[in-house]
C-alpha positions in Angstrom: 0.5 -13.1 15.2 -0.8 -15.4 17.9 -2.3 -18.9 18.0 -0.5 -19.8 14.8 -3.1 -17.8 12.8 -2.4 -14.8 10.5 -5.1 -12.3 10.8 -5.4 -10.4 7.5 -7.8 -7.3 7.3 -8.9 -5.8 4.0 -10.3 -2.3 4.9 -13.4 -0.9 3.2 -13.6 -2.9 -0.1 -16.9 -1.1 -0.7 -15.1 2.2 -0.9 -11.4 1.6 -1.7 -10.7 -1.1 -4.2 -9.8 0.3 -7.7 -7.6 -1.1 -10.3 -7.7 -4.6 -8.8 -6.2 -3.5 -5.4 -8.2 -6.3 -3.7 -5.8 -8.6 -5.4 -3.2 -7.5 -2.8 -5.2 -9.3 -0.1 -5.5 -12.4 -2.3 -1.7 -12.4 -2.9 -0.8 -12.1 0.8 -3.3 -14.8 1.8 -2.1 -17.1 -1.0 1.6 -16.7 -0.1 0.9 -17.2 3.6 -1.0 -20.4 2.9 1.8 -21.7 0.7 4.0 -21.5 3.8 1.5 -23.6 5.7 0.1 -20.7 7.7 -3.5 -20.6 8.9 -5.0 -17.4 7.6 -8.1 -15.7 8.9 -9.1 -13.0 6.4 -11.6 -10.3 7.3 -13.1 -7.9 4.7 -14.3 -4.9 6.7 -17.0 -2.8 5.1 -17.3 0.9 5.8 -20.3 0.4 8.1 -18.3 -2.0 10.3 -15.7 -1.4 13.0 -12.1 -2.0 12.3 -10.7 -4.9 14.5 -7.7 -4.0 16.5 -6.3 -7.6 16.6 -5.2 -7.9 13.0 -1.7 -8.6 11.9 -1.7 -7.1 8.4 -4.1 -4.4 7.2 -4.5 -3.6 3.5 -6.1 -0.4 2.1 -6.7 0.2 -1.6 -7.3 3.1 -3.9 -10.6 4.9 -4.7 -12.3 7.9 -6.2 -12.3 11.2 -4.5 -15.7 11.0 -2.7 -15.2 7.4 -1.4 -11.8 8.5 -0.2 -13.3 11.3 1.9 -16.0 9.0 3.3 -13.3 6.4 4.1 -11.2 9.0 5.9 -14.1 10.2 7.9 -15.1 6.7 9.0 -11.5 5.7 9.9 -11.0 8.9 12.0 -14.3 8.3 13.8 -13.5 4.6 14.3 -9.9 5.1 15.6 -9.1 1.4 15.8 -6.5 1.4 13.1 -4.3 3.6 15.3 -4.7 1.2 18.1 -3.8 -1.7 15.9 -0.6 0.0 14.8 0.2 0.7 18.4 -0.1 -3.0 19.0 2.5 -3.7 16.2 0.2 -4.3 13.2 1.5 -3.9 9.7 -0.4 -1.5 7.3 0.1 -1.5 3.5 -1.8 1.2 1.6 -2.3 2.2 -2.0 -3.0 5.5 -3.7 -6.1 7.0 -2.0 -5.4 4.8 1.0 -1.8 6.1 1.1 -3.1 9.7 1.2 -5.5 8.8 4.0 -2.6 7.6 6.1 -0.9 10.9 5.9 -1.7 14.2 7.8 -4.0 15.6 5.2 -5.1 15.5 1.5 -7.4 17.4 -0.8 -10.9 16.0 -0.9 -13.6 16.0 -3.6 -14.9 19.3 -2.4 -11.5 20.9 -2.9 -10.9 21.2 0.8 -8.1 20.0 3.0 -9.3 16.7 4.6 -7.5 15.4 7.8 -5.9 12.1 7.4 -4.9 9.6 10.1 -1.4 10.8 10.7 0.1 7.3 10.6 2.6 8.5 7.9 4.4 11.8 8.0 3.2 12.9 4.5 0.9 15.6 3.2 -0.9 15.3 -0.2 -2.1 18.1 -2.4 -3.8 18.4 -5.8 -1.2 18.4 -8.6 -1.2 21.3 -11.0 0.4 19.4 -13.9 -1.0 16.5 -16.0 -2.3 13.5 -14.3 0.3 10.8 -13.5 -0.7 7.8 -15.5 1.3 4.8 -16.7 3.8 2.1 -15.7 6.4 2.9 -13.1 9.8 1.3 -12.4 11.7 2.2 -9.2 14.5 1.1 -7.0 13.2 0.2 -3.5 15.0 1.6 -0.5 18.0 -0.6 0.0 17.3 -1.0 3.7 14.3 -3.2 2.8 16.4 -5.5 0.7 13.9 -5.9 -2.1 14.2 -5.9 -5.9 12.9 -3.2 -8.2 9.3 -2.0 -7.8 7.0 -2.3 -10.7 3.5 -0.9 -10.8 0.9 1.2 -12.5 0.0 4.8 -11.4 -3.1 6.8 -12.0 -3.4 9.8 -9.7 -3.6 13.6 -9.7 -2.3 13.9 -6.1 1.2 15.0 -5.2 2.5 13.7 -1.9 5.3 15.5 0.1 7.2 13.5 2.7 8.0 14.8 6.1 11.2 14.2 8.1 10.1 10.9 9.7 8.9 9.3 6.5 11.3 7.4 4.3 10.7 7.1 0.5 9.6 3.6 -0.3 11.5 3.8 -3.7 13.3 6.1 -6.1 11.7 6.4 -9.5 13.5 5.3 -12.7 10.4 5.4 -15.0 7.2 7.3 -14.1 6.3 9.9 -11.5 5.7 8.3 -8.1 4.9 10.9 -5.5 4.7 13.6 -8.2 6.9 16.0 -6.4 9.7 15.9 -9.0 12.3 14.7 -6.4 12.1 11.1 -7.7 10.5 9.6 -4.6 7.7 7.0 -4.7 5.6 6.0 -1.7 6.7 6.3 1.9 7.1 4.1 5.0 7.8 4.4 8.7 8.2 1.3 10.8 5.4 -1.0 9.9 3.3 1.5 8.0 3.7 1.6 4.2 2.2 3.6 1.4 2.5 3.6 -2.4 0.8 5.0 -5.5 1.3 1.7 -7.3 -1.6 -0.4 -8.5 -1.2 -3.5 -10.6 -2.2 -5.0 -8.1 1.2 -4.0 -6.7 1.7 -7.2 -4.6 1.0 -9.5 -7.6 3.7 -7.6 -9.5 6.0 -7.4 -6.4 5.4 -10.6 -4.4 8.5 -10.1 -2.3 6.8 -7.0 -0.8 4.0 -9.3 0.3 6.7 -11.6 1.8 8.1 -8.6 3.7 4.7 -8.0 5.2 4.6 -11.6 6.3 8.1 -11.6 7.8 7.2 -8.5 9.8 4.0 -10.1 11.0 5.8 -13.3 11.9 8.9 -11.5 13.3 11.2 -13.7 11.2 14.1 -12.9 8.9 13.2 -15.5 6.2 10.3 -17.5 4.9 10.4 -21.0 3.3 10.9 -20.8 -0.5 8.0 -21.3 -2.9 7.6 -21.6 -6.6 7.7 -18.0 -8.0 8.0 -18.7 -11.7 4.6 -17.2 -12.5 5.3 -14.1 -10.5 8.7 -13.7 -12.0 7.3 -14.0 -15.6 4.8 -11.3 -14.8 7.5 -9.1 -13.3 9.8 -9.5 -16.3 7.0 -8.7 -18.7 6.0 -5.5 -16.9 9.6 -4.3 -16.3 10.4 -4.9 -19.9 7.3 -2.9 -21.0 8.2 0.0 -18.6 11.7 0.2 -20.1 10.5 0.5 -23.7 10.8 4.0 -25.2 7.6 6.1 -25.1 
């Protein structure tokens, strides 16, 4: 972050924005402004180049064909790699999460190259689709409370040796591998299967992204009563017997 302005980039809202994922951009922008930050938000459509000067990049979920188109355009563009090399933070959801990995299965049933920003590989699951509320314990190294979200995916994502699980599942499926992992992260690049939108249900993750962008250990407190009420409601629902 420079010039006291946070540069927030929402990638391809015309292709990747299912289940209210664009709400993640709204939450980050809102929580930054509540701390008195000047925010420049840029929604980059798939026919536009990705800027390399952003501080936080957000990618949502999408259907299989838009996911393939997004991956093709991001590979051809190449600027997200440069942004990460410059220290940018990337937070991705579902299809966006798979795109950040080494490869995934596209709508043609073929292996599609990803961006390689996360050491993960996604394949098509052979079991029932993973749908429903998820409750998980976030990696203690991140110092965050439980993760709550909604999953709806057929993909199964396997983590490589340099990717850390974002969380360990208590309720739900997460990565779908049966090992209890959900999402992945490495440095400033994060991926999750959680919708919700996930940052509305987990505002302290949005704050983590802000702290990384600002290079600070703490942010000024704000009124989180609304967020906490939403979290309590969804966590209680996830804990109810099926």
